[in-house]
Backbone as JSON, one array per atom type, in Angstrom:
{
  "sequence": "TRQPLAPGRDLLDAGAVIALASNCNPGTSYTSNMNFVVATAVLQMHLSLPEALEAATYGGALALGVQDQVGSIEVGKRADLHVLDAPSAAHLAYRPGMPLTYAVYQAGQRRV",
  "N": [[-38.81, 36.16, -10.49], [-38.9, 38.79, -10.31], [-36.65, 40.12, -9.65], [-34.12, 42.67, -9.96], [-32.31, 42.71, -13.13], [-28.82, 41.72, -14.16], [-26.49, 44.43, -14.58], [-25.84, 44.38, -17.51], [-25.21, 46.27, -19.77], [-23.89, 48.29, -18.32], [-21.7, 46.76, -17.46], [-20.33, 45.77, -19.71], [-19.8, 48.4, -20.84], [-17.9, 49.05, -19.07], [-15.8, 47.51, -19.9], [-15.77, 44.96, -19.15], [-16.25, 41.42, -19.85], [-18.93, 39.58, -20.6], [-21.13, 36.98, -19.67], [-23.99, 35.17, -21.01], [-26.51, 33.13, -19.83], [-28.95, 30.41, -19.33], [-29.61, 29.61, -16.6], [-31.26, 27.66, -15.56], [-33.48, 26.84, -13.26], [-35.94, 26.26, -10.54], [-36.11, 27.93, -8.91], [-35.04, 30.95, -9.31], [-35.36, 31.27, -12.32], [-36.84, 29.83, -14.28], [-36.16, 28.77, -17.07], [-34.94, 27.37, -19.76], [-34.55, 28.26, -22.02], [-32.57, 29.66, -24.67], [-32.9, 31.6, -26.57], [-34.79, 33.08, -25.53], [-33.21, 34.17, -23.4], [-31.3, 35.79, -24.87], [-32.94, 37.4, -26.23], [-33.93, 39.02, -23.99], [-31.53, 40.19, -22.87], [-31.12, 41.93, -24.87], [-33.56, 43.38, -25.37], [-34.04, 44.19, -22.3], [-31.56, 44.48, -21.07], [-30.06, 46.16, -22.63], [-28.19, 45.54, -24.53], [-26.57, 45.19, -27.57], [-27.6, 43.1, -30.44], [-25.15, 41.81, -31.65], [-23.66, 41.86, -29.32], [-25.3, 40.55, -27.4], [-25.29, 37.98, -28.62], [-22.62, 37.09, -28.73], [-21.97, 37.15, -25.83], [-23.63, 35.08, -25.25], [-22.32, 32.94, -26.36], [-19.28, 32.86, -26.81], [-18.69, 34.55, -24.61], [-19.9, 32.46, -22.66], [-18.38, 30.34, -22.88], [-15.9, 31.29, -22.3], [-16.02, 32.15, -19.65], [-16.32, 29.54, -18.42], [-13.89, 28.56, -18.94], [-13.33, 27.3, -21.54], [-12.87, 28.15, -23.9], [-10.98, 27.61, -25.51], [-12.05, 25.21, -26.94], [-14.94, 25.43, -27.76], [-17.37, 27.97, -28.24], [-17.03, 29.93, -30.46], [-16.92, 29.77, -34.1], [-14.24, 28.36, -35.26], [-11.68, 26.86, -36.83], [-10.5, 23.72, -35.87], [-12.09, 23.86, -33.48], [-14.79, 22.42, -31.5], [-17.95, 21.6, -33.26], [-20.45, 22.97, -32.37], [-23.43, 23.82, -33.04], [-26.15, 26.24, -33.46], [-28.72, 26.12, -35.67], [-30.76, 28.6, -37.18], [-34.09, 29.0, -38.2], [-34.83, 31.19, -39.67], [-34.86, 34.61, -41.46], [-32.6, 36.16, -40.03], [-30.28, 36.6, -37.5], [-31.4, 38.51, -36.04], [-34.02, 37.84, -35.32], [-34.01, 36.3, -33.06], [-33.98, 38.42, -30.96], [-36.2, 39.77, -31.61], [-38.36, 38.11, -31.99], [-39.28, 36.71, -29.54], [-39.88, 34.1, -27.94], [-40.76, 32.72, -30.16], [-40.18, 29.72, -31.82], [-37.52, 28.83, -33.26], [-35.51, 27.25, -34.07], [-33.86, 25.5, -36.33], [-31.81, 23.35, -36.76], [-29.81, 21.53, -34.58], [-26.43, 21.03, -33.99], [-24.14, 19.09, -32.43], [-20.96, 18.65, -31.64], [-20.32, 18.47, -34.22], [-22.25, 16.62, -35.2], [-25.54, 16.28, -36.22], [-28.26, 16.77, -34.15], [-31.16, 17.75, -33.93]],
  "CA": [[-38.7, 36.62, -9.01], [-38.77, 40.35, -10.33], [-35.26, 40.7, -9.01], [-33.11, 43.23, -11.12], [-31.23, 42.06, -13.92], [-27.53, 42.11, -14.0], [-26.29, 45.4, -15.46], [-25.21, 44.14, -18.52], [-24.84, 47.47, -20.4], [-22.74, 49.01, -17.47], [-20.6, 45.87, -17.39], [-19.82, 45.94, -21.06], [-19.17, 49.72, -21.15], [-16.63, 49.32, -18.45], [-14.75, 46.72, -20.4], [-16.07, 43.52, -18.45], [-16.68, 40.32, -20.58], [-19.88, 38.77, -19.81], [-21.73, 35.43, -20.23], [-25.32, 34.84, -20.83], [-26.85, 31.74, -19.5], [-30.36, 30.23, -18.71], [-29.63, 29.54, -14.91], [-32.64, 27.01, -15.3], [-33.91, 26.42, -12.03], [-37.14, 26.75, -10.21], [-36.17, 29.21, -7.71], [-35.06, 31.93, -9.72], [-34.96, 31.25, -13.56], [-37.37, 28.53, -14.73], [-36.11, 28.54, -18.44], [-33.68, 26.73, -20.52], [-34.37, 28.84, -23.61], [-31.42, 30.55, -24.62], [-33.61, 32.6, -27.52], [-35.29, 34.27, -24.45], [-32.35, 34.72, -22.72], [-30.53, 36.64, -25.8], [-34.05, 38.56, -26.35], [-34.16, 39.46, -22.45], [-30.33, 40.76, -22.67], [-31.31, 43.1, -26.06], [-34.64, 44.34, -24.73], [-33.99, 44.59, -20.97], [-30.49, 44.95, -20.44], [-29.72, 47.25, -23.68], [-27.02, 44.89, -25.44], [-26.88, 45.15, -28.96], [-27.64, 41.93, -30.8], [-23.95, 41.12, -31.51], [-22.94, 41.84, -27.97], [-25.78, 39.38, -26.73], [-24.94, 36.62, -29.06], [-21.3, 36.92, -28.13], [-22.24, 36.87, -24.49], [-24.41, 33.78, -25.16], [-21.68, 32.0, -27.11], [-18.05, 32.93, -26.21], [-18.6, 34.68, -22.94], [-20.19, 31.51, -21.58], [-17.13, 29.48, -22.98], [-14.7, 31.89, -21.41], [-16.59, 31.98, -18.12], [-16.42, 28.02, -18.14], [-12.73, 27.99, -19.34], [-13.43, 25.91, -22.56], [-12.95, 28.84, -25.13], [-10.27, 26.79, -26.77], [-12.79, 24.12, -27.49], [-16.12, 25.88, -28.0], [-17.94, 29.46, -27.85], [-17.01, 30.52, -31.92], [-16.79, 29.04, -35.04], [-13.0, 28.35, -35.61], [-10.87, 25.32, -37.26], [-10.0, 22.91, -34.41], [-13.04, 23.99, -32.28], [-15.96, 21.42, -31.72], [-18.85, 22.11, -34.24], [-21.76, 23.08, -31.56], [-23.99, 24.96, -33.71], [-27.6, 26.43, -33.28], [-29.01, 26.69, -36.86], [-32.0, 29.14, -37.27], [-35.15, 29.16, -39.29], [-35.14, 32.89, -39.65], [-33.86, 35.2, -42.29], [-31.38, 36.69, -39.64], [-30.28, 36.42, -36.18], [-32.18, 39.65, -35.37], [-35.28, 37.26, -35.16], [-33.67, 35.95, -31.88], [-34.33, 39.25, -30.25], [-37.58, 40.69, -31.91], [-39.34, 37.34, -31.86], [-39.07, 36.3, -28.5], [-40.74, 33.09, -27.52], [-41.13, 31.83, -31.17], [-39.65, 28.61, -32.17], [-36.67, 29.29, -34.24], [-34.59, 26.1, -34.17], [-33.85, 24.65, -37.46], [-31.16, 22.21, -36.41], [-28.65, 21.71, -33.61], [-25.15, 20.24, -34.17], [-23.13, 19.18, -31.13], [-19.51, 17.99, -31.98], [-20.58, 18.13, -35.62], [-23.24, 15.55, -35.28], [-27.07, 16.9, -36.28], [-29.25, 16.3, -33.1], [-32.54, 18.01, -33.97]],
  "C": [[-38.73, 38.02, -9.17], [-37.58, 41.05, -9.97], [-34.81, 41.57, -10.18], [-32.23, 42.71, -12.01], [-30.01, 42.54, -13.77], [-27.24, 43.39, -14.84], [-25.42, 45.36, -16.69], [-24.68, 45.28, -19.28], [-23.74, 48.08, -19.84], [-21.35, 48.27, -17.32], [-19.85, 45.78, -18.76], [-19.02, 47.31, -21.26], [-17.9, 49.83, -20.24], [-15.58, 48.22, -18.74], [-14.97, 45.12, -19.73], [-16.42, 42.54, -19.99], [-17.88, 39.55, -19.88], [-20.41, 37.5, -20.46], [-23.12, 35.55, -19.92], [-25.77, 33.4, -20.65], [-28.15, 31.66, -19.05], [-30.56, 30.26, -17.23], [-30.92, 28.62, -14.72], [-32.66, 26.3, -14.0], [-35.31, 26.93, -11.34], [-37.37, 27.54, -9.39], [-36.16, 30.56, -8.47], [-35.35, 32.38, -11.37], [-35.64, 30.04, -14.3], [-37.53, 28.47, -16.44], [-34.75, 28.17, -18.9], [-33.76, 27.41, -21.93], [-33.79, 29.92, -23.89], [-31.8, 31.53, -25.67], [-34.1, 33.56, -26.44], [-34.33, 34.91, -23.83], [-31.69, 35.9, -23.67], [-31.52, 37.94, -25.91], [-34.26, 39.34, -25.1], [-32.86, 40.52, -22.71], [-30.59, 42.04, -23.95], [-32.38, 43.82, -25.6], [-34.62, 44.86, -23.38], [-32.68, 45.24, -20.34], [-29.55, 45.84, -21.53], [-28.27, 46.83, -24.27], [-27.55, 44.85, -26.63], [-26.93, 43.59, -29.36], [-26.28, 41.07, -31.01], [-23.42, 41.09, -30.02], [-23.76, 40.55, -27.34], [-25.41, 38.06, -27.1], [-23.54, 36.36, -28.74], [-20.93, 36.38, -26.57], [-22.59, 35.51, -24.14], [-23.43, 32.57, -25.75], [-20.21, 32.09, -26.33], [-17.81, 33.5, -25.16], [-18.85, 33.51, -22.21], [-18.77, 30.33, -21.69], [-15.93, 30.13, -22.2], [-15.13, 31.9, -20.1], [-16.29, 30.54, -17.66], [-14.85, 27.84, -18.34], [-12.43, 27.22, -20.4], [-13.31, 26.77, -23.8], [-12.13, 28.3, -26.08], [-11.05, 25.75, -27.54], [-14.06, 24.5, -28.22], [-16.34, 27.4, -27.93], [-17.75, 30.3, -29.42], [-16.74, 29.43, -32.75], [-15.31, 29.14, -35.73], [-12.57, 26.97, -35.98], [-10.28, 25.03, -35.96], [-11.07, 23.05, -33.28], [-14.1, 22.79, -32.68], [-17.12, 22.44, -32.54], [-20.33, 22.2, -33.54], [-22.25, 24.3, -32.39], [-25.67, 25.03, -33.57], [-27.94, 26.91, -34.97], [-30.69, 27.2, -36.76], [-32.95, 28.91, -38.29], [-35.69, 30.32, -39.17], [-34.28, 33.38, -40.76], [-32.76, 35.7, -41.63], [-31.74, 36.57, -38.25], [-31.05, 37.41, -35.23], [-33.5, 38.81, -34.78], [-35.24, 36.71, -33.41], [-34.17, 37.12, -30.7], [-35.79, 40.05, -30.47], [-38.65, 39.55, -32.07], [-39.33, 36.49, -30.8], [-39.98, 35.3, -28.18], [-41.26, 32.23, -28.98], [-40.1, 30.68, -31.36], [-38.7, 28.93, -33.39], [-35.84, 28.2, -34.69], [-34.75, 25.53, -35.5], [-33.13, 23.35, -37.45], [-30.41, 22.66, -35.35], [-27.44, 20.65, -34.0], [-24.4, 20.33, -32.91], [-22.12, 18.2, -31.75], [-19.63, 17.78, -33.57], [-21.53, 17.16, -36.28], [-24.65, 16.33, -35.19], [-27.88, 15.99, -35.1], [-30.65, 16.79, -33.33], [-32.71, 18.19, -35.57]]
}
């Protein structure tokens, strides 16, 4: 819709915790591709890659109130993992649109 993006950089600088999500809907954001969301946060919202990854994982879990179950890799949490077929996570931001998924684990079970 060409609406301005949320001021992610300003929010982080002010001390806010932010969450990134696809908001997949045909009216404003018809994508479910989180790789694209992370790339947009880095390239357009001026977040660093670690900030964007945290917002896409722990930030989302915190926003939903489920950070004790998911959002980070810790003992006792569900093993929901997106394993990349890339030499580093930087490819999420610097190769937008490229298929980078090697495997997906949901609650410790491989799905892809």
